[in-house]
Kinemage of the C-alpha trace (Angstrom):
@kinemage 1
@onewidth
@group {chain A} dominant
@subgroup {mainchain}
@vectorlist {calphas} color= white
{ca met a 1} P -26.270 36.911 40.959
{ca gln a 2} L -25.613 36.517 37.232
{ca asp a 3} L -28.739 36.860 35.104
{ca arg a 4} L -29.467 33.520 33.426
{ca pro a 5} L -32.950 33.990 31.915
{ca val a 6} L -33.066 30.602 30.176
{ca leu a 7} L -33.309 28.913 33.590
{ca gly a 8} L -36.621 30.652 34.231
{ca gln a 9} L -38.151 29.338 31.000
{ca leu a 10} L -38.024 25.630 31.759
{ca ala a 11} L -37.914 22.927 34.401
{ca ile a 12} L -35.031 20.480 34.689
{ca gly a 13} L -35.276 16.860 35.796
{ca tyr a 14} L -32.596 14.208 35.991
{ca cys a 15} L -32.120 10.487 36.460
{ca pro a 16} L -29.315 7.957 35.968
{ca met a 17} L -28.850 5.699 32.956
{ca ile a 18} L -27.850 2.296 34.351
{ca asp a 19} L -26.337 -0.686 32.566
{ca arg a 20} L -26.920 -4.344 33.438
{ca gln a 21} L -23.907 -4.274 35.777
{ca arg a 22} L -25.678 -1.517 37.732
{ca ala a 23} L -23.078 1.068 36.748
{ca val a 24} L -24.309 4.599 36.046
{ca val a 25} L -23.121 5.232 32.480
{ca ala a 26} L -24.739 8.641 31.960
{ca thr a 27} L -27.103 11.187 33.436
{ca arg a 28} L -30.359 11.803 31.633
{ca ile a 29} L -31.385 15.464 31.723
{ca thr a 30} L -35.017 16.210 30.882
{ca ile a 31} L -35.872 19.738 29.762
{ca leu a 32} L -39.521 20.754 30.149
{ca pro a 33} L -40.394 24.228 28.791
{ca asp a 34} L -42.543 26.197 31.199
{ca arg a 35} L -44.762 27.391 28.318
{ca pro a 36} L -45.279 25.592 24.998
{ca asp a 37} L -45.028 28.891 23.125
{ca ser a 38} L -41.731 29.977 24.737
{ca thr a 39} L -38.914 31.036 22.431
{ca pro a 40} L -36.101 28.488 22.564
{ca asp a 41} L -32.596 29.669 23.454
{ca ala a 42} L -30.606 26.553 22.647
{ca pro a 43} L -27.126 28.156 22.872
{ca ala a 44} L -27.856 29.464 26.379
{ca leu a 45} L -29.156 26.059 27.462
{ca leu a 46} L -26.071 24.319 26.065
{ca ala a 47} L -23.860 26.799 27.908
{ca glu a 48} L -25.597 25.958 31.192
{ca leu a 49} L -25.149 22.226 30.607
{ca ala a 50} L -21.499 22.674 29.602
{ca arg a 51} L -20.775 24.260 33.000
{ca val a 52} L -21.995 21.093 34.689
{ca phe a 53} L -20.922 18.450 32.168
{ca pro a 54} L -17.864 19.749 30.302
{ca his a 55} L -16.562 17.630 27.476
{ca asp a 56} L -13.317 16.123 28.748
{ca gly a 57} L -12.191 14.652 25.449
{ca ser a 58} L -12.822 11.036 26.445
{ca gln a 59} L -14.945 8.498 24.586
{ca val a 60} L -18.541 9.703 24.536
{ca ala a 61} L -20.634 7.036 22.863
{ca ile a 62} L -22.093 4.499 25.279
{ca thr a 63} L -20.542 1.106 24.624
{ca leu a 64} L -23.268 -1.245 25.769
{ca arg a 65} L -24.364 -4.660 24.602
{ca pro a 66} L -26.478 -7.505 26.001
{ca leu a 67} L -24.911 -10.703 27.326
{ca asp a 68} L -23.247 -12.502 24.480
{ca ser a 69} L -24.149 -16.016 23.382
{ca ala a 70} L -21.368 -17.502 25.505
{ca gly a 71} L -22.751 -15.869 28.628
{ca gly a 72} L -20.054 -13.215 28.830
{ca arg a 73} L -20.640 -9.945 30.634
{ca ala a 74} L -21.495 -6.677 28.954
{ca ala a 75} L -18.626 -4.383 28.152
{ca pro a 76} L -17.728 -1.996 30.983
{ca pro a 77} L -18.801 1.613 30.580
{ca ala a 78} L -16.358 3.793 28.745
{ca ala a 79} L -14.405 6.546 30.446
{ca gly a 80} L -16.181 9.859 30.733
{ca ala a 81} L -19.434 8.602 32.254
{ca ala a 82} L -19.328 11.433 34.804
{ca thr a 83} L -19.652 14.029 32.035
{ca arg a 84} L -21.894 12.104 29.638
{ca val a 85} L -25.476 13.338 29.255
{ca ser a 86} L -28.550 12.053 27.478
{ca leu a 87} L -30.663 15.117 26.735
{ca asn a 88} L -34.434 14.664 26.599
{ca ile a 89} L -36.153 17.876 25.446
{ca ala a 90} L -39.932 17.773 25.785
{ca ser a 91} L -40.573 20.406 23.101
{ca glu a 92} L -40.386 20.065 19.340
{ca ala a 93} L -39.470 23.749 18.898
{ca trp a 94} L -36.654 23.588 21.456
{ca leu a 95} L -35.344 20.355 19.960
{ca arg a 96} L -35.308 21.782 16.436
{ca ala a 97} L -33.338 24.740 17.783
{ca met a 98} L -30.893 22.274 19.337
{ca phe a 99} L -30.347 20.622 15.940
{ca ala a 100} L -28.831 23.868 14.703
{ca ser a 101} L -26.746 24.619 17.805
{ca ala a 102} L -23.924 22.063 17.481
{ca pro a 103} L -24.288 20.203 20.787
{ca pro a 104} L -20.936 18.918 22.173
{ca pro a 105} L -20.017 15.248 21.630
{ca asn a 106} L -20.617 14.252 25.270
{ca leu a 107} L -24.259 15.294 24.941
{ca met a 108} L -26.429 12.530 23.498
{ca leu a 109} L -29.559 13.964 21.930
{ca glu a 110} L -32.868 12.105 22.194
{ca val a 111} L -35.026 12.456 19.084
{ca pro a 112} L -38.703 11.418 19.331
{ca ala a 113} L -39.709 8.838 16.742
{ca phe a 114} L -42.240 11.163 15.099
{ca met a 115} L -39.484 13.719 14.459
{ca ala a 116} L -37.169 11.035 13.094
{ca leu a 117} L -39.892 10.096 10.599
{ca asp a 118} L -40.317 13.729 9.507
{ca ala a 119} L -38.467 14.077 6.199
{ca ser a 120} L -37.711 17.730 6.944
{ca asn a 121} L -35.394 16.616 9.764
{ca leu a 122} L -33.450 14.057 7.755
{ca glu a 123} L -30.645 16.379 6.653
{ca ala a 124} L -30.194 17.893 10.145
{ca leu a 125} L -30.011 14.472 11.827
{ca gln a 126} L -27.515 13.164 9.282
{ca ala a 127} L -25.407 16.291 9.784
{ca leu a 128} L -25.418 15.866 13.572
{ca his a 129} L -24.396 12.223 13.207
{ca gly a 130} L -21.648 13.191 10.778
{ca glu a 131} L -20.291 15.748 13.242
{ca gly a 132} L -19.965 13.125 15.969
{ca ser a 133} L -23.175 13.620 17.926
{ca thr a 134} L -24.732 10.519 19.499
{ca leu a 135} L -28.456 10.309 18.713
{ca met a 136} L -31.012 8.299 20.663
{ca leu a 137} L -34.347 7.356 19.108
{ca gly a 138} L -37.199 8.181 21.477
{ca gly a 139} L -39.994 5.609 21.330
{ca arg a 140} L -41.034 3.145 18.660
{ca pro a 141} L -41.809 4.664 15.252
{ca leu a 142} L -45.219 3.997 13.721
{ca ser a 143} L -43.595 3.213 10.386
{ca thr a 144} L -40.197 2.080 9.164
{ca leu a 145} L -37.381 4.585 9.525
{ca pro a 146} L -35.595 5.654 6.326
{ca arg a 147} L -32.738 3.250 5.681
{ca glu a 148} L -30.178 6.061 5.521
{ca leu a 149} L -31.227 7.248 8.995
{ca leu a 150} L -30.820 3.963 10.859
{ca pro a 151} L -27.014 4.266 11.293
{ca cys a 152} L -27.499 7.681 12.921
{ca phe a 153} L -29.064 6.239 16.100
{ca ala a 154} L -26.965 4.513 18.731
{ca his a 155} L -29.867 3.337 20.897
{ca ser a 156} L -33.641 3.424 21.075
{ca ile a 157} L -35.358 4.588 24.283
{ca val a 158} L -38.580 2.634 24.806
{ca asp a 159} L -40.982 2.995 27.714
{ca val a 160} L -42.136 -0.145 29.485
{ca ala a 161} L -45.715 0.711 28.581
{ca glu a 162} L -44.997 0.738 24.830
{ca asp a 163} L -42.486 -2.087 24.615
{ca arg a 164} L -43.881 -4.398 21.964
{ca arg a 165} L -40.909 -6.668 21.362
{ca asn a 166} L -42.903 -9.698 22.494
{ca asp a 167} L -45.902 -8.912 20.259
{ca thr a 168} L -46.782 -11.318 17.470
{ca val a 169} L -46.682 -8.400 15.011
{ca pro a 170} L -43.248 -8.275 13.346
{ca ala a 171} L -40.995 -5.573 14.775
{ca his a 172} L -39.978 -2.585 12.702
{ca val a 173} L -36.520 -2.263 11.255
{ca thr a 174} L -35.513 -0.563 14.520
{ca arg a 175} L -34.888 -4.034 15.962
{ca thr a 176} L -31.302 -3.440 14.791
{ca ile a 177} L -30.981 -0.575 17.296
{ca ser a 178} L -30.316 -1.639 20.890
{ca thr a 179} L -32.879 -0.635 23.510
{ca val a 180} L -32.666 1.507 26.636
{ca gln a 181} L -35.754 0.913 28.790
{ca ala a 182} L -37.616 3.858 30.322
{ca gly a 183} L -40.458 3.838 32.839
{ca val a 184} L -38.949 1.147 35.093
{ca arg a 185} L -40.394 1.591 38.603
{ca thr a 186} L -39.940 -1.822 40.279
{ca met a 187} L -37.145 -4.379 40.500
{ca val a 188} L -39.352 -6.903 38.704
{ca glu a 189} L -39.649 -4.519 35.750
{ca leu a 190} L -35.906 -3.857 35.818
{ca glu a 191} L -34.973 -7.520 35.726
{ca ala a 192} L -37.531 -8.129 32.977
{ca ala a 193} L -36.055 -5.283 30.918
{ca phe a 194} L -32.567 -6.775 31.003
{ca lys a 195} L -33.952 -10.248 30.339
{ca arg a 196} L -35.582 -8.909 27.166
{ca gly a 197} L -32.187 -7.663 26.049
{ca ser a 198} L -32.207 -3.985 27.040
{ca val a 199} L -28.696 -2.612 27.322
{ca ala a 200} L -29.624 -0.063 30.006
{ca val a 201} L -32.533 1.387 31.957
{ca leu a 202} L -33.423 4.967 32.817
{ca gly a 203} L -33.916 5.663 36.507
{ca trp a 204} L -33.886 3.204 39.374
{ca pro a 205} L -36.895 1.430 40.910
{ca leu a 206} L -38.120 3.296 43.989
{ca asp a 207} L -41.748 2.171 43.921
{ca asp a 208} L -41.083 -1.143 45.653
{ca ala a 209} L -42.263 -1.264 49.258
{ca pro a 210} L -39.622 -0.221 51.828
{ca pro a 211} L -37.988 -3.021 53.833
{ca pro a 212} L -40.011 -4.483 56.727
{ca ala a 213} L -38.989 -4.046 60.345
{ca lys a 214} L -36.631 -6.703 61.724
{ca gly a 215} L -36.790 -5.630 65.361
{ca arg a 216} L -33.090 -4.795 65.525
{ca ala a 217} L -30.837 -3.041 63.063
{ca thr a 218} L -27.943 -5.099 61.717
{ca val a 219} L -25.251 -3.165 59.902
{ca pro a 220} L -22.336 -4.679 57.916
{ca pro a 221} L -18.962 -4.235 59.682
{ca asp a 222} L -17.599 -1.745 57.139
{ca leu a 223} L -20.673 0.471 57.515
{ca gln a 224} L -20.648 0.025 61.279
{ca val a 225} L -17.303 1.860 61.451
{ca ile a 226} L -18.770 4.855 59.638
{ca met a 227} L -21.880 4.893 61.816
{ca glu a 228} L -19.739 4.764 64.950
{ca leu a 229} L -17.685 7.673 63.622
{ca ile a 230} L -20.854 9.662 62.995
{ca asn a 231} L -21.925 8.907 66.558
{ca gly a 232} L -18.509 9.941 67.860
{ca val a 233} L -18.461 13.169 65.879
{ca asp a 234} L -21.993 13.913 67.034
{ca arg a 235} L -20.821 13.576 70.670
{ca glu a 236} L -17.581 15.453 69.859
{ca leu a 237} L -15.318 12.703 71.169
{ca pro a 238} L -11.593 13.509 71.367
{ca val a 239} L -9.729 13.204 68.085
{ca asp a 240} L -7.549 10.309 69.276
{ca arg a 241} L -10.643 8.190 70.024
{ca leu a 242} L -12.125 8.963 66.615
{ca glu a 243} L -8.825 8.091 64.925
{ca ala a 244} L -8.793 4.760 66.763
{ca leu a 245} L -12.205 3.980 65.273
{ca leu a 246} L -11.011 4.992 61.835
{ca lys a 247} L -7.978 2.684 62.000
{ca arg a 248} L -10.315 -0.308 62.177
{ca asp a 249} L -10.979 0.121 58.454
{ca pro a 250} L -8.190 1.790 56.421
{ca thr a 251} L -10.372 1.905 53.303
{ca val a 252} L -12.805 4.184 55.142
{ca ala a 253} L -9.933 6.501 56.050
{ca phe a 254} L -8.744 6.572 52.427
{ca arg a 255} L -12.190 7.366 51.038
{ca leu a 256} L -12.843 10.030 53.652
{ca met a 257} L -9.583 11.804 52.818
{ca arg a 258} L -10.406 11.518 49.116
{ca tyr a 259} L -13.787 13.198 49.629
{ca ile a 260} L -12.436 15.974 51.812
{ca asn a 261} L -9.664 16.752 49.320
{ca ser a 262} L -12.002 16.692 46.304
{ca pro a 263} L -12.543 19.902 44.288
{ca ala a 264} L -16.171 20.005 45.463
{ca phe a 265} L -15.035 20.630 49.024
{ca gly a 266} L -13.208 23.821 48.073
{ca leu a 267} L -10.311 23.671 50.551
{ca thr a 268} L -7.101 25.509 49.638
{ca val a 269} L -4.855 23.154 51.624
{ca glu a 270} L -4.559 19.383 51.509
{ca ile a 271} L -5.995 17.473 54.463
{ca thr a 272} L -3.419 14.878 55.509
{ca ser a 273} L -4.986 13.186 58.544
{ca phe a 274} L -8.240 12.736 60.400
{ca gly a 275} L -6.988 15.000 63.176
{ca his a 276} L -6.123 17.637 60.579
{ca ala a 277} L -9.626 17.287 59.150
{ca val a 278} L -11.228 17.929 62.546
{ca met a 279} L -8.985 20.943 63.109
{ca met a 280} L -9.748 22.464 59.700
{ca leu a 281} L -13.430 21.577 59.427
{ca gly a 282} L -14.929 21.213 62.864
{ca tyr a 283} L -17.173 18.403 63.955
{ca gln a 284} L -20.359 19.479 62.189
{ca arg a 285} L -18.846 19.890 58.734
{ca leu a 286} L -16.998 16.617 59.172
{ca lys a 287} L -20.253 14.876 60.062
{ca arg a 288} L -21.691 15.900 56.710
{ca trp a 289} L -18.928 14.120 54.820
{ca leu a 290} L -19.198 11.038 56.978
{ca ala a 291} L -22.871 10.985 56.013
{ca leu a 292} L -21.848 11.135 52.360
{ca leu a 293} L -19.350 8.345 52.918
{ca leu a 294} L -22.036 6.179 54.536
{ca ala a 295} L -24.325 6.728 51.560
{ca gln a 296} L -21.623 5.481 49.180
{ca ala a 297} L -20.133 2.667 51.236
{ca ser a 298} L -22.340 -0.275 50.242
{ca lys a 299} L -20.618 -3.054 48.267
{ca asp a 300} L -23.920 -4.296 46.839
{ca ala a 301} L -23.902 -3.672 43.075
{ca asn a 302} L -27.648 -2.961 43.169
{ca met a 303} L -26.947 -0.031 45.463
{ca lys a 304} L -24.764 1.885 42.995
{ca pro a 305} L -27.739 3.720 41.439
{ca val a 306} L -29.293 4.300 44.873
{ca met a 307} L -26.054 5.877 46.060
{ca tyr a 308} L -26.049 8.048 42.935
{ca ser a 309} L -29.496 9.348 43.879
{ca ala a 310} L -28.718 9.769 47.586
{ca val a 311} L -25.659 11.939 46.972
{ca arg a 312} L -27.525 14.197 44.565
{ca arg a 313} L -30.502 14.460 46.903
{ca gly a 314} L -28.259 15.719 49.668
{ca leu a 315} L -26.475 18.237 47.477
{ca leu a 316} L -29.740 19.444 45.922
{ca met a 317} L -31.511 19.934 49.249
{ca glu a 318} L -28.526 21.923 50.484
{ca glu a 319} L -28.533 24.096 47.356
{ca leu a 320} L -32.269 24.784 47.624
{ca val a 321} L -31.699 26.675 50.906
{ca arg a 322} L -28.270 28.114 50.177
{ca ser a 323} L -29.533 31.692 49.891
{ca ser a 324} L -32.149 31.533 52.647
{ca gly a 325} L -30.929 29.054 55.237
{ca asp a 326} L -28.131 29.334 57.779
{ca ala a 327} L -25.145 26.982 57.888
{ca glu a 328} L -26.826 24.660 60.389
{ca met a 329} L -29.938 24.329 58.253
{ca arg a 330} L -27.908 23.696 55.092
{ca gly a 331} L -25.964 20.961 56.859
{ca glu a 332} L -29.113 19.290 58.137
{ca met a 333} L -30.754 19.496 54.728
{ca phe a 334} L -27.705 17.788 53.199
{ca ile a 335} L -27.876 14.948 55.718
{ca cys a 336} L -31.643 14.651 55.215
{ca gly a 337} L -31.228 14.181 51.471
{ca val a 338} L -28.293 11.781 51.733
{ca phe a 339} L -30.055 9.666 54.359
{ca ser a 340} L -33.435 9.704 52.592
{ca leu a 341} L -32.603 6.425 50.814
{ca leu a 342} L -30.609 4.853 53.627
{ca asp a 343} L -33.422 2.435 54.438
{ca arg a 344} L -33.140 0.988 50.943
{ca met a 345} L -29.338 0.949 50.966
{ca leu a 346} L -29.157 -0.889 54.292
{ca lys a 347} L -32.417 -2.807 53.720
{ca gln a 348} L -33.819 -1.750 57.088
{ca pro a 349} L -36.646 0.627 58.031
{ca phe a 350} L -35.882 4.064 59.429
{ca asp a 351} L -37.574 3.133 62.695
{ca asp a 352} L -34.713 0.695 63.301
{ca leu a 353} L -31.875 2.613 61.656
{ca leu a 354} L -32.393 5.871 63.505
{ca lys a 355} L -32.017 4.099 66.830
{ca ala a 356} L -28.356 3.533 65.960
{ca leu a 357} L -27.706 6.642 63.897
{ca pro a 358} L -28.007 10.148 65.391
{ca val a 359} L -29.732 12.706 63.177
{ca pro a 360} L -31.133 16.159 63.989
{ca glu a 361} L -34.786 16.303 65.014
{ca arg a 362} L -35.911 18.022 61.800
{ca val a 363} L -34.206 15.325 59.737
{ca gln a 364} L -35.739 12.569 61.834
{ca his a 365} L -39.248 13.940 61.358
{ca ala a 366} L -38.798 14.055 57.589
{ca leu a 367} L -37.361 10.526 57.343
{ca leu a 368} L -39.853 8.864 59.644
{ca gly a 369} L -43.095 10.508 58.650
{ca arg a 370} L -42.465 13.129 55.980
{ca gly a 371} L -43.410 15.808 58.495
{ca gly a 372} L -41.643 18.939 59.664
{ca pro a 373} L -40.009 21.750 57.688
{ca phe a 374} L -37.734 19.531 55.566
{ca ala a 375} L -40.441 17.246 54.155
{ca pro a 376} L -41.610 19.720 51.455
{ca tyr a 377} L -38.051 19.940 50.146
{ca leu a 378} L -37.838 16.153 49.867
{ca glu a 379} L -41.079 16.221 47.901
{ca leu a 380} L -39.622 18.860 45.589
{ca val a 381} L -36.500 16.755 45.025
{ca asp a 382} L -38.736 13.786 44.198
{ca ala a 383} L -40.547 15.922 41.615
{ca val a 384} L -37.212 16.889 40.035
{ca glu a 385} L -36.187 13.223 39.866
{ca arg a 386} L -39.487 12.362 38.193
{ca ala a 387} L -39.109 15.301 35.766
{ca ser a 388} L -42.639 16.641 36.217
{ca val a 389} L -42.899 20.382 35.514
{ca trp a 390} L -46.326 20.560 37.151
{ca asp a 391} L -45.171 18.862 40.337
{ca ile a 392} L -41.969 20.912 40.450
{ca arg a 393} L -43.929 24.149 40.195
{ca glu a 394} L -46.576 23.031 42.684
{ca arg a 395} L -43.999 22.032 45.303
{ca ala a 396} L -41.691 24.992 44.713
{ca glu a 397} L -44.256 27.764 45.094
{ca pro a 398} L -45.065 27.162 48.817
{ca leu a 399} L -41.317 27.278 49.468
{ca leu a 400} L -41.138 30.684 47.696
{ca leu a 401} L -38.938 29.209 44.981
{ca gly a 402} L -39.311 29.914 41.274
{ca leu a 403} L -38.347 27.583 38.453
{ca ala a 404} L -35.079 29.472 37.974
{ca asp a 405} L -34.198 28.955 41.650
{ca val a 406} L -34.874 25.221 41.463
{ca asn a 407} L -32.961 24.876 38.186
{ca arg a 408} L -29.926 26.751 39.502
{ca ala a 409} L -29.912 24.509 42.573
{ca thr a 410} L -30.289 21.367 40.440
{ca leu a 411} L -27.401 22.257 38.145
{ca ala a 412} L -25.184 23.257 41.085
{ca ala a 413} L -25.925 19.935 42.813
{ca leu a 414} L -25.180 17.919 39.661
{ca ala a 415} L -21.919 19.827 39.185
{ca ala a 416} L -20.858 19.181 42.782
{ca ala a 417} L -21.707 15.484 42.462
{ca arg a 418} L -19.661 15.200 39.283
{ca gln a 419} L -16.657 16.732 41.044
{ca leu a 420} L -17.015 14.305 43.933
{ca glu a 421} L -17.120 11.315 41.610
{ca ala a 422} L -14.426 12.435 39.184
């Protein structure tokens, strides 16, 4: 395996940046140095990120605005959202090194307010802005920003806990910079953030209580087709019977073929039919992509960010065991991650859902009670999503994984997800 020492010097977390239309407009990458005194290697870090999020030449600045006075909708996200990154580096030394490393235009750099107020950084920030970099102001400054620096920042990232826009104290000059809200953990907080005028939020609320039991699972017709296909593949029904199910919803067939023929799948020949897919892939590999299709099939706009997370959870859990697990385990880990948010997507508890949806026993244990061998991996994925270096390390060590292992898996999963969604 290629030696990539920078990946052993930090922890990587990620979350989506979501606009008021619930579209994911960027991925926020948080970099947490393992040791405060570590020597930054900004060029190596940028090279790692460029492998996952290459600059494709499209528009890179986020075009976001609140609802206008006439009640119109916010502008749609610009092209290139799949490769756009907001980079949050939790180290002053590493961030200063990044200033001098010419980050690519699709990488938006978050600059903490205290560093923006430091006069020694003024020239570097103006130079980055002049070269086309998009800068994000992190937090609310304790004093007024220099007037010449205000145009350099596209947005201000403000945590819910420090949002003082409703205070009686007059706001700083930064009121002219639109706000991206961080720290949103519930739907109430999310709706409040957009009501206050935030143009986007970081992350998606997962702290709300899971849906209550209804006694019987009810699944929308379009999702029912996919669940019946998963059941059929699980029982290895003849291809003609599976194709008959698929014909009930042509859009499902189209999306399935699109996934299977995506670069992330790695096939050297084009799959032209469901029967061809079964012949080339086999039932178990096909089941994995039906699981992915189910996770992305909801038409509810609020589910777009949840689907974003579910896909990456599946890919990350698979990558975490790529070198140590067999093909069966990798497949089950993928399904476990993808299905880990299915209760929220379908608004039904797992107790009800799993009666209609066949999953392997190890997956079932993890989804129902966080027990069994897969549960620790779900906890590790949760730590990565929350960008906590302490939790990542604590959950990785019992699994005999180092920070470099987790980071390689995280970047590989994000790269695969980008290819799927391109």
